[in-house]
C-alpha positions as a Python dict, from the first residue, in 0.01 Angstrom:
ca = {
    (1, 'M'): (0, 0, 0),
    (2, 'T'): (-277, 151, 211),
    (3, 'E'): (-156, 365, 499),
    (4, 'R'): (-424, 406, 762),
    (5, 'W'): (-411, 640, 1061),
    (6, 'A'): (-660, 707, 1338),
    (7, 'V'): (-704, 1064, 1456),
    (8, 'A'): (-907, 1226, 1732),
    (9, 'A'): (-946, 1594, 1813),
    (10, 'T'): (-818, 1714, 2148),
    (11, 'E'): (-893, 2026, 2346),
    (12, 'G'): (-739, 2343, 2213),
    (13, 'G'): (-743, 2232, 1848),
    (14, 'G'): (-484, 1956, 1882),
    (15, 'A'): (-488, 1594, 1773),
    (16, 'R'): (-411, 1244, 1896),
    (17, 'L'): (-285, 1013, 1618),
    (18, 'V'): (-163, 660, 1560),
    (19, 'P'): (-88, 440, 1255),
    (20, 'L'): (-295, 122, 1220),
    (21, 'D'): (-257, -217, 1057),
    (22, 'A'): (-520, -397, 850),
    (23, 'A'): (-684, -536, 1165),
    (24, 'G'): (-719, -189, 1315),
    (25, 'L'): (-440, -237, 1569),
    (26, 'P'): (-174, 31, 1637),
    (27, 'T'): (164, -28, 1476),
    (28, 'A'): (342, 241, 1679),
    (29, 'P'): (281, 447, 1994),
    (30, 'A'): (17, 719, 1966),
    (31, 'V'): (137, 1078, 1944),
    (32, 'T'): (-19, 1408, 2042),
    (33, 'E'): (28, 1716, 1826),
    (34, 'P'): (-84, 2073, 1892),
    (35, 'D'): (-262, 2142, 1560),
    (36, 'L'): (-517, 1902, 1409),
    (37, 'A'): (-503, 2047, 1059),
    (38, 'E'): (-123, 2055, 1051),
    (39, 'A'): (-106, 1697, 1184),
    (40, 'V'): (-316, 1579, 889),
    (41, 'R'): (-149, 1807, 634),
    (42, 'S'): (196, 1680, 732),
    (43, 'R'): (103, 1319, 650),
    (44, 'P'): (17, 1322, 277),
    (45, 'G'): (91, 950, 250),
    (46, 'V'): (-212, 855, 459),
    (47, 'T'): (-475, 710, 225),
    (48, 'R'): (-754, 668, 480),
    (49, 'W'): (-818, 856, 804),
    (50, 'V'): (-1013, 679, 1078),
    (51, 'W'): (-1209, 907, 1309),
    (52, 'R'): (-1509, 907, 1535),
    (53, 'S'): (-1727, 1137, 1331),
    (54, 'T'): (-1677, 1328, 1008),
    (55, 'T'): (-1895, 1610, 1136),
    (56, 'E'): (-1657, 1653, 1430),
    (57, 'I'): (-1328, 1652, 1238),
    (58, 'Y'): (-1366, 1734, 871),
    (59, 'P'): (-1515, 2087, 881),
    (60, 'R'): (-1211, 2196, 1086),
    (61, 'L'): (-980, 2050, 823),
    (62, 'L'): (-1170, 2214, 538),
    (63, 'A'): (-1158, 2550, 715),
    (64, 'A'): (-780, 2513, 725),
    (65, 'G'): (-762, 2412, 358),
    (66, 'V'): (-683, 2046, 429),
    (67, 'P'): (-913, 1812, 232),
    (68, 'V'): (-871, 1437, 265),
    (69, 'A'): (-926, 1169, 3),
    (70, 'R'): (-1083, 896, 218),
    (71, 'C'): (-1202, 839, 570),
    (72, 'Y'): (-1365, 575, 788),
    (73, 'D'): (-1645, 725, 998),
    (74, 'I'): (-1682, 507, 1310),
    (75, 'E'): (-2027, 632, 1406),
    (76, 'A'): (-2163, 598, 1053),
    (77, 'A'): (-2023, 244, 1045),
    (78, 'E'): (-2182, 164, 1381),
    (79, 'S'): (-2524, 264, 1251),
    (80, 'L'): (-2486, 37, 946),
    (81, 'L'): (-2359, -255, 1154),
    (82, 'L'): (-2637, -221, 1410),
    (83, 'G'): (-2888, -231, 1127),
    (84, 'H'): (-2725, -538, 978),
    (85, 'E'): (-2746, -709, 1317),
    (86, 'G'): (-3117, -630, 1347),
    (87, 'R'): (-3059, -363, 1612),
    (88, 'L'): (-3135, -47, 1417),
    (89, 'G'): (-3240, 230, 1654),
    (90, 'E'): (-2999, 140, 1932),
    (91, 'P'): (-2752, 417, 2029),
    (92, 'R'): (-2491, 456, 1754),
    (93, 'S'): (-2230, 677, 1918),
    (94, 'A'): (-1875, 553, 1963),
    (95, 'A'): (-1930, 570, 2338),
    (96, 'A'): (-2233, 342, 2306),
    (97, 'A'): (-2039, 101, 2084),
    (98, 'H'): (-1761, 84, 2343),
    (99, 'A'): (-2008, 21, 2624),
    (100, 'R'): (-2159, -269, 2429),
    (101, 'L'): (-1811, -405, 2374),
    (102, 'L'): (-1753, -405, 2750),
    (103, 'R'): (-2108, -526, 2824),
    (104, 'A'): (-2154, -209, 3028),
    (105, 'P'): (-2462, 16, 3047),
    (106, 'V'): (-2509, 182, 2709),
    (107, 'P'): (-2543, 562, 2712),
    (108, 'P'): (-2817, 711, 2496),
    (109, 'D'): (-2724, 912, 2192),
    (110, 'P'): (-2727, 1289, 2243),
    (111, 'A'): (-3047, 1468, 2147),
    (112, 'P'): (-3053, 1564, 1778),
    (113, 'R'): (-2910, 1906, 1711),
    (114, 'H'): (-3111, 2166, 1525),
    (115, 'A'): (-2935, 2331, 1235),
    (116, 'V'): (-2827, 2691, 1279),
    (117, 'P'): (-2940, 2871, 961),
    (118, 'G'): (-2653, 3014, 765),
    (119, 'S'): (-2393, 2883, 1007),
    (120, 'Q'): (-2063, 2758, 870),
    (121, 'S'): (-1924, 2598, 1182),
    (122, 'A'): (-2183, 2569, 1456),
    (123, 'L'): (-2346, 2280, 1271),
    (124, 'F'): (-2042, 2069, 1336),
    (125, 'E'): (-1956, 2139, 1698),
    (126, 'P'): (-1867, 1825, 1898),
    (127, 'R'): (-2163, 1679, 2078),
    (128, 'S'): (-2138, 1663, 2453),
    (129, 'G'): (-2155, 1318, 2604),
    (130, 'T'): (-1985, 1144, 2311),
    (131, 'E'): (-1622, 1196, 2414),
    (132, 'L'): (-1430, 870, 2432),
    (133, 'P'): (-1067, 799, 2528),
    (134, 'F'): (-850, 746, 2223),
    (135, 'D'): (-761, 388, 2318),
    (136, 'A'): (-1131, 307, 2357),
    (137, 'L'): (-1202, 452, 2013),
    (138, 'L'): (-938, 222, 1865),
    (139, 'Q'): (-1098, -77, 2036),
    (140, 'V'): (-1433, 11, 1879),
    (141, 'Y'): (-1272, 40, 1536),
    (142, 'A'): (-1097, -297, 1559),
    (143, 'D'): (-1420, -459, 1676),
    (144, 'Q'): (-1610, -305, 1384),
    (145, 'L'): (-1362, -453, 1137),
    (146, 'A'): (-1426, -795, 1291),
    (147, 'R'): (-1802, -741, 1274),
    (148, 'H'): (-1772, -658, 904),
    (149, 'D'): (-1587, -984, 853),
    (150, 'A'): (-1870, -1171, 1028),
    (151, 'T'): (-2141, -1051, 790),
    (152, 'A'): (-2279, -1276, 517),
    (153, 'R'): (-2110, -1068, 244),
    (154, 'P'): (-1814, -889, 404),
    (155, 'D'): (-1685, -734, 80),
    (156, 'R'): (-2019, -569, 9),
    (157, 'M'): (-2061, -451, 368),
    (158, 'R'): (-1713, -300, 370),
    (159, 'L'): (-1794, -125, 42),
    (160, 'L'): (-2116, 13, 192),
    (161, 'T'): (-1930, 151, 493),
    (162, 'A'): (-1660, 303, 273),
    (163, 'S'): (-1919, 467, 48),
    (164, 'E'): (-2121, 597, 346),
    (165, 'S'): (-1801, 748, 485),
    (166, 'A'): (-1727, 904, 145),
    (167, 'G'): (-2077, 1048, 149),
    (168, 'M'): (-2000, 1213, 483),
    (169, 'L'): (-1699, 1384, 323),
    (170, 'V'): (-1909, 1501, 28),
    (171, 'A'): (-2179, 1636, 263),
    (172, 'A'): (-1927, 1843, 458),
    (173, 'E'): (-1768, 1975, 138),
    (174, 'M'): (-2105, 2070, -13),
    (175, 'H'): (-2201, 2249, 307),
    (176, 'R'): (-1880, 2451, 294),
    (177, 'A'): (-1911, 2531, -78),
    (178, 'G'): (-2280, 2618, -61),
    (179, 'L'): (-2537, 2631, -340),
    (180, 'P'): (-2514, 2964, -529),
    (181, 'W'): (-2821, 3169, -438),
    (182, 'R'): (-2931, 3516, -554),
    (183, 'A'): (-3129, 3677, -272),
    (184, 'D'): (-3246, 3961, -498),
    (185, 'V'): (-3393, 3717, -749),
    (186, 'H'): (-3560, 3521, -468),
    (187, 'R'): (-3724, 3839, -335),
    (188, 'D'): (-3849, 3927, -684),
    (189, 'V'): (-4003, 3580, -720),
    (190, 'L'): (-4179, 3610, -385),
    (191, 'Q'): (-4314, 3952, -478),
    (192, 'E'): (-4441, 3814, -808),
    (193, 'L'): (-4612, 3513, -648),
    (194, 'L'): (-4730, 3645, -313),
    (195, 'G'): (-4760, 4019, -350),
    (196, 'E'): (-4697, 4268, -72),
    (197, 'R'): (-4625, 4158, 282),
    (198, 'Y'): (-4855, 4268, 562),
    (199, 'A'): (-4715, 4304, 913),
    (200, 'G'): (-4827, 4013, 1128),
    (201, 'G'): (-5038, 3852, 856),
    (202, 'E'): (-5038, 3667, 528),
    (203, 'P'): (-4912, 3827, 206),
    (204, 'R'): (-5166, 3996, -16),
    (205, 'R'): (-5220, 3712, -265),
    (206, 'L'): (-5279, 3456, 11),
    (207, 'A'): (-5528, 3687, 179),
    (208, 'E'): (-5711, 3729, -153),
    (209, 'L'): (-5729, 3352, -211),
    (210, 'A'): (-5846, 3292, 146),
    (211, 'G'): (-6127, 3539, 77),
    (212, 'E'): (-6222, 3353, -241),
    (213, 'V'): (-6234, 3022, -53),
    (214, 'S'): (-6460, 3168, 215),
    (215, 'A'): (-6684, 3328, -48),
    (216, 'A'): (-6719, 2996, -229),
    (217, 'F'): (-6836, 2825, 92),
    (218, 'G'): (-7056, 3115, 199),
    (219, 'H'): (-6886, 3153, 538),
    (220, 'R'): (-6538, 3214, 677),
    (221, 'V'): (-6303, 2922, 629),
    (222, 'R'): (-5936, 2902, 725),
    (223, 'P'): (-5771, 2735, 422),
    (224, 'D'): (-5449, 2687, 621),
    (225, 'L'): (-5635, 2452, 860),
    (226, 'P'): (-5719, 2117, 695),
    (227, 'A'): (-5980, 2030, 959),
    (228, 'D'): (-6161, 2358, 888),
    (229, 'V'): (-6164, 2280, 515),
    (230, 'V'): (-6293, 1925, 568),
    (231, 'R'): (-6575, 2059, 787),
    (232, 'A'): (-6663, 2322, 528),
    (233, 'F'): (-6698, 2060, 256),
    (234, 'G'): (-6908, 1849, 493),
    (235, 'R'): (-7147, 2141, 549),
    (236, 'A'): (-7171, 2165, 169),
    (237, 'G'): (-7270, 1798, 150),
    (238, 'I'): (-6933, 1676, 21),
    (239, 'K'): (-6743, 1418, 222),
    (240, 'V'): (-6365, 1439, 196),
    (241, 'R'): (-6104, 1253, 398),
    (242, 'S'): (-5819, 1499, 353),
    (243, 'T'): (-5713, 1811, 168),
    (244, 'R'): (-5470, 1631, -60),
    (245, 'R'): (-5461, 1782, -405),
    (246, 'W'): (-5554, 1460, -585),
    (247, 'E'): (-5870, 1432, -373),
    (248, 'L'): (-5967, 1798, -412),
    (249, 'E'): (-5919, 1794, -789),
    (250, 'G'): (-6193, 1533, -819),
    (251, 'L'): (-6453, 1761, -655),
    (252, 'D'): (-6706, 1983, -829),
    (253, 'H'): (-6709, 2290, -606),
    (254, 'P'): (-6606, 2654, -664),
    (255, 'A'): (-6373, 2649, -362),
    (256, 'V'): (-6142, 2390, -517),
    (257, 'R'): (-5946, 2616, -753),
    (258, 'P'): (-5860, 2892, -504),
    (259, 'L'): (-5797, 2633, -231),
    (260, 'I'): (-5539, 2441, -436),
    (261, 'Q'): (-5373, 2766, -540),
    (262, 'Y'): (-5370, 2888, -181),
    (263, 'K'): (-5203, 2573, -54),
    (264, 'K'): (-4938, 2586, -325),
    (265, 'L'): (-4849, 2946, -240),
    (266, 'Y'): (-4882, 2886, 134),
    (267, 'R'): (-4618, 2614, 112),
    (268, 'I'): (-4381, 2851, -68),
    (269, 'W'): (-4446, 3128, 185),
    (270, 'T'): (-4386, 2909, 489),
    (271, 'A'): (-4107, 2686, 353),
    (272, 'H'): (-3910, 2922, 124),
    (273, 'G'): (-4044, 3269, 195),
    (274, 'W'): (-3886, 3588, 322),
    (275, 'S'): (-3807, 3444, 665),
    (276, 'W'): (-3635, 3142, 509),
    (277, 'L'): (-3431, 3369, 286),
    (278, 'Q'): (-3317, 3581, 579),
    (279, 'D'): (-3227, 3275, 787),
    (280, 'W'): (-3060, 3048, 534),
    (281, 'V'): (-2884, 3251, 265),
    (282, 'R'): (-2553, 3417, 351),
    (283, 'D'): (-2300, 3576, 117),
    (284, 'G'): (-2474, 3443, -191),
    (285, 'R'): (-2481, 3081, -73),
    (286, 'F'): (-2738, 2841, 73),
    (287, 'R'): (-2562, 2596, 305),
    (288, 'P'): (-2790, 2317, 427),
    (289, 'E'): (-2666, 2049, 664),
    (290, 'Y'): (-2686, 1726, 466),
    (291, 'Q'): (-2736, 1399, 652),
    (292, 'P'): (-2616, 1100, 447),
    (293, 'G'): (-2824, 793, 523),
    (294, 'G'): (-3075, 1013, 703),
    (295, 'S'): (-3366, 793, 595),
    (296, 'V'): (-3385, 421, 658),
    (297, 'S'): (-3342, 345, 287),
    (298, 'G'): (-3011, 530, 280),
    (299, 'R'): (-3147, 834, 103),
    (300, 'W'): (-3010, 1164, 225),
    (301, 'T'): (-3206, 1411, 432),
    (302, 'T'): (-3120, 1759, 559),
    (303, 'N'): (-3135, 1911, 904),
    (304, 'G'): (-3359, 2207, 830),
    (305, 'G'): (-3362, 2439, 533),
    (306, 'G'): (-3581, 2231, 300),
    (307, 'A'): (-3294, 2176, 57),
    (308, 'L'): (-3448, 1860, -87),
    (309, 'Q'): (-3785, 2024, -157),
    (310, 'I'): (-3694, 2341, -346),
    (311, 'P'): (-3996, 2431, -564),
    (312, 'K'): (-3918, 2481, -930),
    (313, 'V'): (-4027, 2843, -924),
    (314, 'I'): (-3784, 2914, -638),
    (315, 'R'): (-3503, 2746, -833),
    (316, 'R'): (-3492, 3065, -1039),
    (317, 'A'): (-3288, 3208, -751),
    (318, 'V'): (-3017, 2940, -788),
    (319, 'V'): (-2784, 3121, -1025),
    (320, 'A'): (-2425, 3039, -1113),
    (321, 'D'): (-2155, 3295, -1042),
    (322, 'E'): (-2047, 3522, -1324),
    (323, 'G'): (-1849, 3320, -1578),
    (324, 'W'): (-1956, 2992, -1413),
    (325, 'R'): (-2225, 2738, -1493),
    (326, 'L'): (-2441, 2483, -1314),
    (327, 'V'): (-2415, 2130, -1451),
    (328, 'V'): (-2741, 1964, -1346),
    (329, 'A'): (-2756, 1588, -1397),
    (330, 'D'): (-3055, 1358, -1338),
    (331, 'A'): (-3009, 982, -1343),
    (332, 'D'): (-3253, 845, -1599),
    (333, 'Q'): (-3504, 592, -1459),
    (334, 'M'): (-3256, 498, -1191),
    (335, 'E'): (-3466, 262, -981),
    (336, 'P'): (-3586, 38, -1268),
    (337, 'R'): (-3225, 10, -1385),
    (338, 'V'): (-3116, -81, -1034),
    (339, 'L'): (-3387, -349, -1021),
    (340, 'A'): (-3248, -496, -1342),
    (341, 'A'): (-2897, -506, -1195),
    (342, 'I'): (-2986, -656, -857),
    (343, 'S'): (-3237, -912, -987),
    (344, 'R'): (-3004, -1030, -1267),
    (345, 'D'): (-3313, -1068, -1487),
    (346, 'R'): (-3164, -1113, -1835),
    (347, 'G'): (-3459, -962, -2015),
    (348, 'L'): (-3476, -652, -1798),
    (349, 'M'): (-3097, -612, -1807),
    (350, 'E'): (-3122, -613, -2186),
    (351, 'V'): (-3387, -341, -2171),
    (352, 'A'): (-3174, -140, -1927),
    (353, 'G'): (-2862, -188, -2134),
    (354, 'H'): (-2929, 118, -2349),
    (355, 'D'): (-2917, 491, -2284),
    (356, 'G'): (-3260, 557, -2433),
    (357, 'D'): (-3595, 573, -2259),
    (358, 'L'): (-3630, 255, -2058),
    (359, 'Y'): (-4011, 255, -2051),
    (360, 'T'): (-4032, 280, -2429),
    (361, 'A'): (-3795, -14, -2467),
    (362, 'L'): (-3997, -206, -2207),
    (363, 'S'): (-4324, -134, -2386),
    (364, 'D'): (-4186, -266, -2715),
    (365, 'R'): (-4106, -601, -2552),
    (366, 'A'): (-4404, -663, -2327),
    (367, 'F'): (-4681, -405, -2369),
    (368, 'H'): (-4742, -373, -2744),
    (369, 'G'): (-4574, -32, -2755),
    (370, 'D'): (-4787, 117, -2476),
    (371, 'R'): (-4531, 316, -2276),
    (372, 'D'): (-4778, 427, -2008),
    (373, 'H'): (-4877, 70, -1926),
    (374, 'A'): (-4514, -37, -1920),
    (375, 'K'): (-4427, 240, -1675),
    (376, 'I'): (-4726, 165, -1451),
    (377, 'A'): (-4639, -203, -1447),
    (378, 'L'): (-4274, -158, -1354),
    (379, 'L'): (-4334, 107, -1091),
    (380, 'G'): (-4626, -98, -961),
    (381, 'A'): (-4392, -391, -909),
    (382, 'V'): (-4153, -170, -712),
    (383, 'Y'): (-4413, 18, -510),
    (384, 'G'): (-4662, -262, -457),
    (385, 'Q'): (-4962, -165, -671),
    (386, 'T'): (-5123, -508, -690),
    (387, 'S'): (-5490, -430, -758),
    (388, 'G'): (-5697, -317, -1057),
    (389, 'D'): (-5499, -231, -1369),
    (390, 'G'): (-5183, -259, -1163),
    (391, 'L'): (-5246, -630, -1109),
    (392, 'K'): (-5308, -692, -1481),
    (393, 'N'): (-4997, -500, -1580),
    (394, 'L'): (-4793, -679, -1316),
    (395, 'A'): (-4900, -1016, -1457),
    (396, 'A'): (-4771, -914, -1800),
    (397, 'L'): (-4446, -798, -1644),
    (398, 'R'): (-4408, -1124, -1452),
    (399, 'R'): (-4442, -1331, -1770),
    (400, 'R'): (-4176, -1130, -1951),
    (401, 'F'): (-3937, -1055, -1663),
    (402, 'P'): (-3993, -1328, -1402),
    (403, 'H'): (-3669, -1287, -1206),
    (404, 'A'): (-3716, -912, -1158),
    (405, 'V'): (-4072, -950, -1027),
    (406, 'A'): (-3975, -1248, -813),
    (407, 'Y'): (-3699, -1042, -654),
    (408, 'V'): (-3934, -774, -522),
    (409, 'D'): (-4204, -1033, -445),
    (410, 'D'): (-3955, -1221, -226),
    (411, 'A'): (-3863, -899, -48),
    (412, 'A'): (-4230, -825, 16),
    (413, 'K'): (-4291, -1175, 148),
    (414, 'A'): (-3992, -1147, 381),
    (415, 'G'): (-4124, -817, 514),
    (416, 'E'): (-4471, -959, 570),
    (417, 'E'): (-4315, -1239, 772),
    (418, 'G'): (-4122, -990, 986),
    (419, 'R'): (-3778, -1083, 851),
    (420, 'L'): (-3495, -842, 781),
    (421, 'V'): (-3425, -751, 420),
    (422, 'R'): (-3114, -589, 279),
    (423, 'T'): (-3003, -368, -5),
    (424, 'W'): (-2751, -506, -251),
    (425, 'L'): (-2459, -379, -43),
    (426, 'G'): (-2610, -471, 293),
    (427, 'R'): (-2804, -176, 435),
    (428, 'T'): (-3079, -337, 639),
    (429, 'S'): (-3445, -253, 687),
    (430, 'P'): (-3577, -182, 1036),
    (431, 'P'): (-3698, -488, 1226),
    (432, 'A'): (-4070, -541, 1259),
    (433, 'V'): (-4186, -429, 1603),
    (434, 'G'): (-4260, -726, 1823),
    (435, 'S'): (-4175, -980, 1555),
    (436, 'G'): (-3906, -1141, 1765),
    (437, 'D'): (-3757, -1270, 1440),
    (438, 'D'): (-3409, -1167, 1339),
    (439, 'G'): (-3400, -1389, 1031),
    (440, 'E'): (-3320, -1234, 696),
    (441, 'A'): (-3447, -1269, 344),
    (442, 'G'): (-3110, -1320, 188),
    (443, 'I'): (-3182, -1025, -43),
    (444, 'P'): (-3258, -714, 45),
    (445, 'Q'): (-4110, 296, 76),
    (446, 'E'): (-4098, 603, 121),
    (447, 'G'): (-4257, 878, -82),
    (448, 'G'): (-4584, 1050, -155),
    (449, 'E'): (-4699, 1407, -196),
    (450, 'D'): (-4934, 1560, 56),
    (451, 'L'): (-5033, 1919, 96),
    (452, 'P'): (-4911, 2083, 419),
    (453, 'G'): (-5091, 1980, 732),
    (454, 'D'): (-5283, 1685, 594),
    (455, 'G'): (-5133, 1456, 859),
    (456, 'S'): (-5269, 1134, 718),
    (457, 'G'): (-5112, 835, 547),
    (458, 'P'): (-4768, 686, 593),
    (459, 'P'): (-4472, 913, 659),
    (460, 'A'): (-4287, 1048, 357),
    (461, 'D'): (-3925, 971, 273),
    (462, 'G'): (-3708, 1002, 579),
    (463, 'G'): (-4006, 983, 814),
    (464, 'F'): (-4053, 607, 818),
    (465, 'T'): (-4071, 441, 1158),
    (466, 'P'): (-4059, 63, 1212),
    (467, 'G'): (-4380, 79, 1414),
    (468, 'Y'): (-4577, 214, 1119),
    (469, 'A'): (-4459, -46, 868),
    (470, 'S'): (-4513, -332, 1109),
    (471, 'S'): (-4865, -222, 1209),
    (472, 'N'): (-4982, -480, 958),
    (473, 'A'): (-4800, -735, 752),
    (474, 'R'): (-4907, -606, 411),
    (475, 'A'): (-4792, -252, 488),
    (476, 'R'): (-4451, -383, 589),
    (477, 'G'): (-4441, -599, 277),
    (478, 'R'): (-4498, -293, 58),
    (479, 'F'): (-4220, -117, 247),
    (480, 'T'): (-3966, -397, 204),
    (481, 'R'): (-4065, -447, -163),
    (482, 'N'): (-3963, -87, -228),
    (483, 'F'): (-3668, -95, 13),
    (484, 'V'): (-3485, -356, -193),
    (485, 'V'): (-3479, -121, -493),
    (486, 'Q'): (-3475, 226, -342),
    (487, 'G'): (-3208, 132, -90),
    (488, 'S'): (-2988, -30, -354),
    (489, 'A'): (-3031, 284, -565),
    (490, 'A'): (-2908, 486, -267),
    (491, 'D'): (-2606, 252, -249),
    (492, 'W'): (-2531, 328, -614),
    (493, 'A'): (-2575, 702, -560),
    (494, 'L'): (-2316, 704, -281),
    (495, 'L'): (-2065, 538, -511),
    (496, 'L'): (-2154, 788, -784),
    (497, 'L'): (-2074, 1077, -550),
    (498, 'A'): (-1747, 918, -439),
    (499, 'A'): (-1638, 854, -799),
    (500, 'L'): (-1737, 1202, -916),
    (501, 'R'): (-1564, 1368, -621),
    (502, 'H'): (-1246, 1174, -697),
    (503, 'S'): (-1263, 1256, -1067),
    (504, 'L'): (-1309, 1630, -1013),
    (505, 'S'): (-1027, 1638, -758),
    (506, 'T'): (-770, 1442, -955),
    (507, 'A'): (-840, 1638, -1275),
    (508, 'G'): (-737, 1959, -1100),
    (509, 'L'): (-1066, 2132, -1181),
    (510, 'R'): (-1213, 2426, -993),
    (511, 'A'): (-1553, 2260, -1017),
    (512, 'E'): (-1739, 2192, -692),
    (513, 'L'): (-2017, 1952, -602),
    (514, 'V'): (-2282, 2180, -453),
    (515, 'F'): (-2607, 1979, -440),
    (516, 'F'): (-2736, 1624, -428),
    (517, 'Q'): (-3075, 1466, -383),
    (518, 'H'): (-3168, 1105, -454),
    (519, 'D'): (-3093, 1088, -827),
    (520, 'E'): (-2973, 1438, -906),
    (521, 'V'): (-2638, 1614, -868),
    (522, 'I'): (-2537, 1974, -935),
    (523, 'V'): (-2179, 2080, -1001),
    (524, 'H'): (-2084, 2449, -1002),
    (525, 'C'): (-1793, 2509, -1237),
    (526, 'P'): (-1624, 2764, -1461),
    (527, 'R'): (-1794, 2777, -1800),
    (528, 'E'): (-1489, 2630, -1975),
    (529, 'E'): (-1495, 2322, -1749),
    (530, 'A'): (-1862, 2236, -1812),
    (531, 'E'): (-1814, 1975, -2083),
    (532, 'T'): (-1541, 1804, -1882),
    (533, 'V'): (-1779, 1789, -1586),
    (534, 'V'): (-2058, 1643, -1800),
    (535, 'E'): (-1826, 1362, -1909),
    (536, 'A'): (-1704, 1312, -1550),
    (537, 'I'): (-2062, 1263, -1432),
    (538, 'R'): (-2133, 1012, -1708),
    (539, 'A'): (-1818, 815, -1632),
    (540, 'A'): (-1884, 824, -1256),
    (541, 'G'): (-2232, 678, -1306),
    (542, 'E'): (-2101, 387, -1510),
    (543, 'L'): (-1814, 325, -1267),
    (544, 'A'): (-2056, 330, -972),
    (545, 'G'): (-2268, 68, -1148),
    (546, 'R'): (-1973, -163, -1200),
    (547, 'I'): (-1842, -122, -846),
    (548, 'A'): (-2184, -170, -685),
    (549, 'F'): (-2333, -447, -900),
    (550, 'G'): (-2042, -600, -1087),
    (551, 'E'): (-2020, -639, -1463),
    (552, 'T'): (-2374, -628, -1603),
    (553, 'P'): (-2521, -495, -1930),
    (554, 'V'): (-2713, -230, -1732),
    (555, 'R'): (-2635, 131, -1817),
    (556, 'F'): (-2685, 429, -1585),
    (557, 'P'): (-2725, 731, -1815),
    (558, 'F'): (-2799, 1091, -1716),
    (559, 'T'): (-3000, 1374, -1858),
    (560, 'T'): (-2759, 1664, -1818),
    (561, 'A'): (-2808, 2036, -1863),
    (562, 'V'): (-2548, 2314, -1851),
    (563, 'V'): (-2732, 2626, -1734),
    (564, 'R'): (-2692, 2954, -1549),
    (565, 'R'): (-3015, 2903, -1351),
    (566, 'Y'): (-3126, 2583, -1186),
    (567, 'S'): (-3484, 2641, -1306),
    (568, 'D'): (-3367, 2623, -1669),
    (569, 'A'): (-3247, 2263, -1627),
    (570, 'K'): (-3592, 2104, -1646),
}
C-alpha cells in the first residue's frame, strides 16, 4: 500500500510533515520536527514524498545522505497542468497556484536564477516570494489531483507528472555526483587547439586565422562579427544571408576555409575554454544544473555551463576515475521508433520491432534498398520537409506507412489551425498567440545548427517561443508536427531515467548516473559493474517503452560503449 506524506522545509533546517490519503487530504494532524533530513530518514515506509519543489528540498536530503525513491513535485506538476489547460506561460509557483484556487491576484514567478559555476548548494537555495503556508500547499496538491482526474486521459497525465518528478530527482542526483572531468587534460586540449593565450586578446591560433581571413579579403575583417563578414563578402561581389557553415561551404572564396576553422575554434574558446574550466570544474567534477522539461517539448536544458553542447574534442577531458568506467549509451533512432509506437502503424511497428538499423529495414520495404532515401523520407515526415525530393520521398512513405504519416500530418494541421496538440502522455504545446482557440487535436521543433552569432532563423531547442511558431500557420504546423514525436520521445526518456535509477539503486551498485541529454545517458561505475550497467540500460529502455506506449512490437535498443574517456564512445 502506498504511503504518501507531504513535507515542507521550515526555517532553521526543520520540517513540517503530514500523512495524506489518495485524494491528497491529511489523515492525521501535521507535525513539526527540528531536522528535515532526520524527519525523512525516520520514515522509511513512505513511498512518495509530496513537496513544493525538488530543488528546494532534495539537495538538502542528499547532502545528509538521505535519498528518496519517489516524489511528487508540486511546481513541476503545475507547469504540466497549466500547459494541458492551454495556459502555458502563466506563473507556475505553488503560491500562484494557490492564488488561482482562491481567485485572488496571481503573483508572478520569481526571476530566473543564474547558475553559480561549481556551486554544490547555492543552485538550490529557496526562491524568495514563493513561500506558502503548509495548509495552503496541501490545498494546491489536492486540487492538482482533481485536475489530473479531469484531463482526457488521467492515467497518462498522472504518469507524465510522476515521470517529470522522477526526472527532478535524477537531475539533483546527477548535479551532486558530477561528471568526471580532468582539468589537466582539458588544458592540454586547449593548448593543442588554440595555442598560447595572450593577455586581453584571442589565443594565438585564433589570431592567426583572423589574419588569414583578412588577407583573403584584402582588408581587415572581424571574423567574430557576422555582420562584418557578410559585408566583406558583399564587397567581394558575393551575397550571403548569414555565416552559417552550410552557406559558407558552398562559396568559392579563399576566406571560407580559415573562416569556418576560426568559428569552430572560437566556439570552443568562448564556450569551453580556460575561463569555463576555471568556473565550472571543481574537485575533478563538472556539475551543471539540469532543468528537466526546460524546453517546451520536454527535453532537458541546463542553467549555464553548456553541458548539452560539449564538443567531441573537449570530451577527451571526461575521464572515469581510476578503476572505474563510463558506460555511454545512445538510443538508436529513437524518434522514428517513437513515431511507430504512437501512430500504431503496423508496418512501421514491424520495421521498428528489431534491434538492427531501422533505416536499412525501412529501405528494404519501401525504398528499393536505398537507405539514404528512407532516412530522408522518415525524418522529412517528422520535421516537415515537404518540397523537392522530400515531397517525393514522403509520398512513398505515405503509401507504405499511411497511419504514421497521417499521425504527424494531423498534428501539423492542428497546429496550423491554432489548436493545442499533445505528446502521448499529455505534455501540451504552447497555444498559438492570438488564436483564441483552446481546442485540441486529440493527439499530440526544435533543432538546427548555427554558428555563433548568426542570429537568424527559428530558435534552437529550448529557445522556442509561442510567438515565433504562431507568426504564420505553416511555421506552427511544422512545430507541432515535430512536437508530437520529439515530445513523446522526451516522455519515454523520462521513464527510461526513472527505470534505470531504480534498477541501479535496488541492485546495490556503486554506479551513478552522471549525464543525460535527449537520447544519451552516461553511467559512471566501477569497472567490474560495467556489464551489469549495460544490461540495466537495455532493460530500462524496454521497460520505459512498455510503460509509456503499452505492449507494442517496437524495440528501443541502445548503442553502448564502455570506455575510460567519453570521446572514445563515438
